[in-house]
MARNU-438716 format. One record per residue (C-alpha): residue number from 1; y, x, z; residue in one letter. Coordinates in pm, 1 decimal. Example, Ala and Ser with C-alpha at 12.3 -4.5 7.8 and 13.67 -1.06 7.14 Angstrom:
+-----+----------+----------+----------+-----+
:   n :        v :        u :        w : res :
+-----+----------+----------+----------+-----+
:   1 :   -450.0 :   1230.0 :    780.0 :   A :
:   2 :   -106.0 :   1367.0 :    714.0 :   S :
+-----+----------+----------+----------+-----+
END
This chain:
+-----+----------+----------+----------+-----+
:   n :        v :        u :        w : res :
+-----+----------+----------+----------+-----+
:   1 :   5644.6 :  -2604.2 :   -573.3 :   M :
:   2 :   5797.0 :  -2472.4 :   -902.8 :   K :
:   3 :   6027.7 :  -2189.3 :   -928.9 :   A :
:   4 :   6343.5 :  -2351.5 :  -1006.5 :   A :
:   5 :   6273.2 :  -2609.9 :   -691.7 :   K :
:   6 :   6246.9 :  -2342.6 :   -463.1 :   I :
:   7 :   6561.9 :  -2218.7 :   -583.8 :   A :
:   8 :   6736.0 :  -2530.7 :   -570.7 :   E :
:   9 :   6578.8 :  -2551.5 :   -222.0 :   F :
:  10 :   6759.8 :  -2241.0 :    -62.7 :   F :
:  11 :   7075.9 :  -2318.0 :   -252.8 :   R :
:  12 :   7099.0 :  -2615.1 :    -95.0 :   I :
:  13 :   7008.2 :  -2482.9 :    274.0 :   L :
:  14 :   7276.6 :  -2189.5 :    182.6 :   R :
:  15 :   7549.5 :  -2400.4 :     68.2 :   D :
:  16 :   7503.4 :  -2608.8 :    401.2 :   A :
:  17 :   7502.7 :  -2260.5 :    626.1 :   D :
:  18 :   7576.2 :  -1964.7 :    458.0 :   P :
:  19 :   7533.0 :  -1758.4 :    760.7 :   E :
:  20 :   7274.6 :  -1842.6 :    959.4 :   P :
:  21 :   7228.0 :  -1693.1 :   1301.1 :   K :
:  22 :   6950.2 :  -1675.5 :   1557.7 :   S :
:  23 :   6991.2 :  -1928.1 :   1861.2 :   E :
:  24 :   6874.1 :  -1636.5 :   2097.7 :   L :
:  25 :   7176.1 :  -1454.9 :   2272.3 :   E :
:  26 :   7204.4 :  -1092.2 :   2267.0 :   Y :
:  27 :   7429.5 :   -778.9 :   2260.5 :   G :
:  28 :   7202.7 :   -558.4 :   2096.5 :   S :
:  29 :   6872.4 :   -484.8 :   1917.4 :   P :
:  30 :   6714.1 :   -421.6 :   2260.9 :   Y :
:  31 :   6837.2 :   -743.4 :   2421.0 :   Q :
:  32 :   6699.1 :   -914.0 :   2097.6 :   L :
:  33 :   6356.5 :   -757.6 :   2143.3 :   L :
:  34 :   6339.6 :   -851.4 :   2472.0 :   V :
:  35 :   6472.4 :  -1227.4 :   2434.9 :   A :
:  36 :   6213.0 :  -1273.0 :   2114.7 :   V :
:  37 :   5955.1 :  -1126.5 :   2325.3 :   V :
:  38 :   6029.4 :  -1395.2 :   2592.8 :   L :
:  39 :   6087.4 :  -1666.2 :   2368.5 :   S :
:  40 :   5704.0 :  -1666.4 :   2309.4 :   A :
:  41 :   5562.8 :  -2045.6 :   2353.5 :   Q :
:  42 :   5921.4 :  -2101.1 :   2491.2 :   A :
:  43 :   6250.3 :  -2239.0 :   2385.9 :   T :
:  44 :   6523.5 :  -2087.3 :   2304.1 :   D :
:  45 :   6737.2 :  -2271.0 :   2557.2 :   R :
:  46 :   6504.5 :  -2197.3 :   2820.8 :   S :
:  47 :   6547.2 :  -1791.0 :   2734.9 :   V :
:  48 :   6894.6 :  -1788.8 :   2713.3 :   N :
:  49 :   6928.1 :  -1956.8 :   3040.7 :   L :
:  50 :   6710.4 :  -1671.3 :   3188.6 :   A :
:  51 :   6873.2 :  -1396.7 :   2998.5 :   T :
:  52 :   7249.5 :  -1499.6 :   3069.0 :   R :
:  53 :   7170.5 :  -1380.6 :   3427.8 :   T :
:  54 :   6918.9 :  -1073.4 :   3371.5 :   L :
:  55 :   7110.4 :   -888.5 :   3077.3 :   F :
:  56 :   7435.4 :   -850.1 :   3284.8 :   P :
:  57 :   7184.8 :   -676.6 :   3529.2 :   V :
:  58 :   6914.7 :   -511.9 :   3317.2 :   A :
:  59 :   7066.2 :   -529.5 :   2937.4 :   G :
:  60 :   6915.7 :   -197.7 :   2839.6 :   T :
:  61 :   6552.1 :    -22.7 :   2890.3 :   P :
:  62 :   6673.0 :    192.4 :   3139.3 :   A :
:  63 :   6819.2 :    -74.5 :   3343.4 :   A :
:  64 :   6526.3 :   -308.6 :   3301.5 :   M :
:  65 :   6270.6 :    -13.6 :   3408.3 :   V :
:  66 :   6493.2 :     55.0 :   3706.5 :   A :
:  67 :   6489.3 :   -359.7 :   3764.0 :   L :
:  68 :   6118.3 :   -331.9 :   3833.5 :   G :
:  69 :   5808.9 :   -592.5 :   3722.7 :   E :
:  70 :   5862.5 :   -778.2 :   4047.5 :   E :
:  71 :   6233.9 :   -827.5 :   4044.1 :   R :
:  72 :   6237.0 :   -913.0 :   3676.6 :   L :
:  73 :   5977.7 :  -1180.2 :   3726.4 :   R :
:  74 :   6260.1 :  -1315.7 :   3956.3 :   E :
:  75 :   6524.7 :  -1405.0 :   3630.6 :   F :
:  76 :   6232.7 :  -1526.4 :   3405.4 :   V :
:  77 :   6025.5 :  -1754.8 :   3598.0 :   K :
:  78 :   6143.3 :  -2040.9 :   3476.7 :   T :
:  79 :   5985.3 :  -1952.9 :   3116.7 :   I :
:  80 :   5647.0 :  -2004.3 :   3047.3 :   G :
:  81 :   5374.2 :  -1707.7 :   3084.1 :   L :
:  82 :   5664.8 :  -1533.4 :   3280.6 :   F :
:  83 :   5404.3 :  -1272.6 :   3469.3 :   R :
:  84 :   5283.3 :  -1135.8 :   3134.8 :   T :
:  85 :   5605.3 :  -1128.4 :   2965.3 :   K :
:  86 :   5768.3 :   -962.6 :   3287.2 :   A :
:  87 :   5460.7 :   -700.4 :   3278.1 :   K :
:  88 :   5506.8 :   -636.0 :   2882.7 :   N :
:  89 :   5891.9 :   -597.9 :   2886.3 :   V :
:  90 :   5882.9 :   -332.4 :   3166.6 :   I :
:  91 :   5620.0 :   -149.4 :   2983.3 :   A :
:  92 :   5805.2 :   -197.6 :   2621.6 :   L :
:  93 :   6103.6 :    -42.2 :   2796.1 :   S :
:  94 :   5944.8 :    201.7 :   2967.9 :   R :
:  95 :   5773.3 :    304.0 :   2573.8 :   M :
:  96 :   6134.6 :    295.9 :   2431.0 :   L :
:  97 :   6234.4 :    571.6 :   2687.8 :   L :
:  98 :   5939.0 :    791.7 :   2625.8 :   E :
:  99 :   5909.5 :    764.0 :   2270.9 :   R :
: 100 :   6206.5 :    631.1 :   2105.3 :   H :
: 101 :   6505.5 :    789.9 :   2315.8 :   G :
: 102 :   6576.2 :    417.4 :   2475.9 :   G :
: 103 :   6653.5 :    326.7 :   2132.0 :   E :
: 104 :   6445.4 :     -9.0 :   1922.4 :   V :
: 105 :   6284.9 :    197.8 :   1627.6 :   P :
: 106 :   6346.7 :     37.6 :   1283.1 :   R :
: 107 :   5976.8 :     67.1 :   1168.6 :   L :
: 108 :   5733.2 :   -252.2 :   1187.0 :   R :
: 109 :   5433.7 :    -17.6 :   1270.3 :   E :
: 110 :   5646.7 :    130.3 :   1580.6 :   A :
: 111 :   5784.1 :   -221.7 :   1670.2 :   L :
: 112 :   5394.7 :   -339.6 :   1709.3 :   E :
: 113 :   5281.9 :    -48.6 :   1891.0 :   E :
: 114 :   5515.2 :   -199.4 :   2214.2 :   L :
: 115 :   5321.9 :   -427.5 :   2460.8 :   P :
: 116 :   5404.0 :   -781.1 :   2344.7 :   G :
: 117 :   5513.1 :   -717.6 :   2010.2 :   V :
: 118 :   5344.7 :   -889.3 :   1712.3 :   G :
: 119 :   5430.6 :   -917.7 :   1383.4 :   R :
: 120 :   5637.0 :  -1204.2 :   1394.7 :   K :
: 121 :   5832.8 :  -1054.1 :   1714.2 :   T :
: 122 :   5909.4 :   -735.5 :   1456.9 :   A :
: 123 :   5984.1 :   -942.5 :   1181.5 :   N :
: 124 :   6233.4 :  -1127.1 :   1383.3 :   V :
: 125 :   6385.5 :   -797.3 :   1509.0 :   V :
: 126 :   6375.0 :   -595.8 :   1158.5 :   L :
: 127 :   6520.8 :   -947.8 :   1026.1 :   N :
: 128 :   6819.8 :   -985.5 :   1295.5 :   V :
: 129 :   6886.7 :   -675.5 :   1446.7 :   A :
: 130 :   6863.0 :   -455.1 :   1093.8 :   F :
: 131 :   6935.0 :   -669.3 :    834.7 :   G :
: 132 :   6585.9 :   -638.5 :    665.1 :   E :
: 133 :   6472.8 :   -914.7 :    418.1 :   P :
: 134 :   6157.2 :   -991.4 :    656.8 :   T :
: 135 :   6029.4 :  -1366.8 :    756.7 :   L :
: 136 :   5895.3 :  -1423.3 :   1011.1 :   A :
: 137 :   5650.3 :  -1726.7 :   1041.1 :   V :
: 138 :   5635.8 :  -1942.8 :   1397.3 :   D :
: 139 :   5529.6 :  -2298.6 :   1422.6 :   T :
: 140 :   5856.6 :  -2465.3 :   1256.2 :   H :
: 141 :   5831.0 :  -2190.4 :    941.7 :   I :
: 142 :   5473.2 :  -2268.9 :    892.4 :   F :
: 143 :   5457.3 :  -2681.4 :    938.3 :   R :
: 144 :   5821.1 :  -2657.0 :    664.9 :   V :
: 145 :   5613.4 :  -2406.4 :    409.8 :   A :
: 146 :   5304.5 :  -2644.8 :    410.5 :   N :
: 147 :   5475.6 :  -2987.6 :    436.7 :   R :
: 148 :   5673.4 :  -2910.4 :    191.0 :   T :
: 149 :   5486.2 :  -2724.9 :    -70.3 :   G :
: 150 :   5696.4 :  -2431.9 :    -58.2 :   L :
: 151 :   5433.4 :  -2182.0 :     28.1 :   A :
: 152 :   5107.8 :  -2330.3 :    127.6 :   P :
: 153 :   4865.4 :  -2129.4 :    365.8 :   G :
: 154 :   4638.5 :  -2153.4 :    589.7 :   K :
: 155 :   4737.3 :  -1898.6 :    843.7 :   D :
: 156 :   5086.7 :  -1753.3 :    921.6 :   P :
: 157 :   5041.6 :  -1396.8 :    756.7 :   L :
: 158 :   4899.6 :  -1654.8 :    453.7 :   A :
: 159 :   5241.2 :  -1815.8 :    434.4 :   V :
: 160 :   5448.0 :  -1492.0 :    528.9 :   E :
: 161 :   5298.5 :  -1328.9 :    211.0 :   M :
: 162 :   5320.6 :  -1650.1 :     -9.0 :   K :
: 163 :   5696.0 :  -1685.7 :    117.5 :   L :
: 164 :   5779.3 :  -1328.2 :     32.0 :   L :
: 165 :   5632.6 :  -1379.9 :   -313.0 :   E :
: 166 :   5835.1 :  -1718.9 :   -414.3 :   V :
: 167 :   6128.2 :  -1676.1 :   -227.8 :   V :
: 168 :   6404.5 :  -1513.5 :   -454.8 :   P :
: 169 :   6574.0 :  -1207.8 :   -349.9 :   G :
: 170 :   6928.2 :  -1380.3 :   -309.1 :   E :
: 171 :   6777.9 :  -1581.5 :    -50.2 :   F :
: 172 :   6566.1 :  -1377.0 :    137.1 :   R :
: 173 :   6789.6 :  -1235.2 :    375.5 :   Q :
: 174 :   6858.5 :  -1555.8 :    561.1 :   H :
: 175 :   6537.2 :  -1746.3 :    478.4 :   A :
: 176 :   6408.7 :  -1736.6 :    801.6 :   H :
: 177 :   6678.2 :  -1900.2 :    936.2 :   H :
: 178 :   6727.0 :  -2162.5 :    727.7 :   W :
: 179 :   6355.0 :  -2282.2 :    775.8 :   L :
: 180 :   6348.3 :  -2232.9 :   1113.1 :   I :
: 181 :   6632.5 :  -2445.9 :   1153.4 :   L :
: 182 :   6520.3 :  -2701.4 :    932.5 :   H :
: 183 :   6198.2 :  -2688.4 :   1087.8 :   G :
: 184 :   6353.8 :  -2698.4 :   1445.7 :   R :
: 185 :   6617.6 :  -3000.2 :   1388.7 :   Y :
: 186 :   6526.2 :  -3207.6 :   1039.5 :   T :
: 187 :   6110.5 :  -3152.8 :    927.8 :   C :
: 188 :   6008.6 :  -3232.3 :   1271.0 :   L :
: 189 :   5634.1 :  -3198.7 :   1338.0 :   A :
: 190 :   5589.2 :  -3593.2 :   1425.1 :   R :
: 191 :   5850.4 :  -3784.0 :   1261.5 :   T :
: 192 :   6036.0 :  -3559.8 :    985.5 :   P :
: 193 :   6410.8 :  -3699.6 :    938.4 :   K :
: 194 :   6336.6 :  -3726.0 :    566.4 :   C :
: 195 :   6619.0 :  -4014.3 :    552.6 :   G :
: 196 :   6895.1 :  -3778.3 :    635.3 :   G :
: 197 :   6725.3 :  -3448.8 :    464.7 :   C :
: 198 :   6961.2 :  -3198.9 :    262.9 :   L :
: 199 :   6624.6 :  -3054.4 :     57.1 :   V :
: 200 :   6483.5 :  -3418.7 :      4.0 :   Y :
: 201 :   6483.9 :  -3369.2 :   -374.2 :   G :
: 202 :   6311.8 :  -3044.7 :   -395.1 :   P :
: 203 :   6090.6 :  -3119.9 :   -112.0 :   C :
: 204 :   5730.0 :  -3194.1 :   -260.9 :   G :
: 205 :   5583.9 :  -3363.0 :     59.2 :   W :
: 206 :   5431.3 :  -3697.2 :    -81.7 :   K :
: 207 :   5510.2 :  -3877.4 :    272.8 :   G :
: 208 :   5884.8 :  -3810.7 :    255.0 :   K :
: 209 :   6004.1 :  -4158.0 :     74.2 :   A :
: 210 :   5820.0 :  -4332.5 :    318.7 :   E :
: 211 :   6004.1 :  -4186.2 :    603.4 :   L :
: 212 :   6283.9 :  -4181.2 :    393.3 :   A :
: 213 :   6290.8 :  -4581.5 :    305.5 :   A :
: 214 :   6524.1 :  -4781.4 :    563.5 :   P :
: 215 :   6297.1 :  -5009.6 :    780.5 :   A :
: 216 :   6230.6 :  -5348.8 :    668.3 :   A :
: 217 :   6397.2 :  -5633.6 :    830.3 :   P :
: 218 :   6181.7 :  -5808.8 :   1123.6 :   K :
: 219 :   6090.8 :  -6148.5 :   1121.8 :   R :
: 220 :   6240.7 :  -6378.7 :   1399.7 :   S :
: 221 :   6006.5 :  -6621.7 :   1527.7 :   R :
: 222 :   6081.3 :  -6961.4 :   1505.3 :   L :
: 223 :   5944.3 :  -7175.2 :   1757.4 :   P :
: 224 :   5675.8 :  -7435.2 :   1583.2 :   K :
+-----+----------+----------+----------+-----+
END
């Protein structure tokens, strides 16, 4: 996708939603970190249902460590991979207390040292909690970037690097949310909603015309 089309793509998304927000519910950088760790291979909705009861009880690293892994599992047992996630949340909470005074670090390297925190999670925390213009590439963004021609890449890191290269600076702060929400609600994996797509014009996907075209009327079968 050429630079002019990329600028148009993001200008349209910005005009429709100037201040996009994460759909995860949280009240602090620590709670965001925990929510993102829990959200791996799970929906934001399922995470929010769990954290609405968890965070009032254990909303800080100290309270989470005091809660303990066994009790934490009861709060998050409706989320996929909950045993591993509970173990990681307790371990990262302990590490925050021991190495960072209970605060979430603002450096990628320090974030990625925490149990259960990879590059994508670190990017989300840096962007959402601290306002860094990072781009966390999840399955939705990976699909949108490749399908539209915005930033083709063979893996998430390649797509991330390409996005950082091509997304104009004025859009980089919120690009993550615009792309993830677009992928979640419009540019779906199996049947993209091209007929109602805001960025149909600049999108470079060759298959969009077929999906946007109205369905041909079915012929009624008349008895012979």
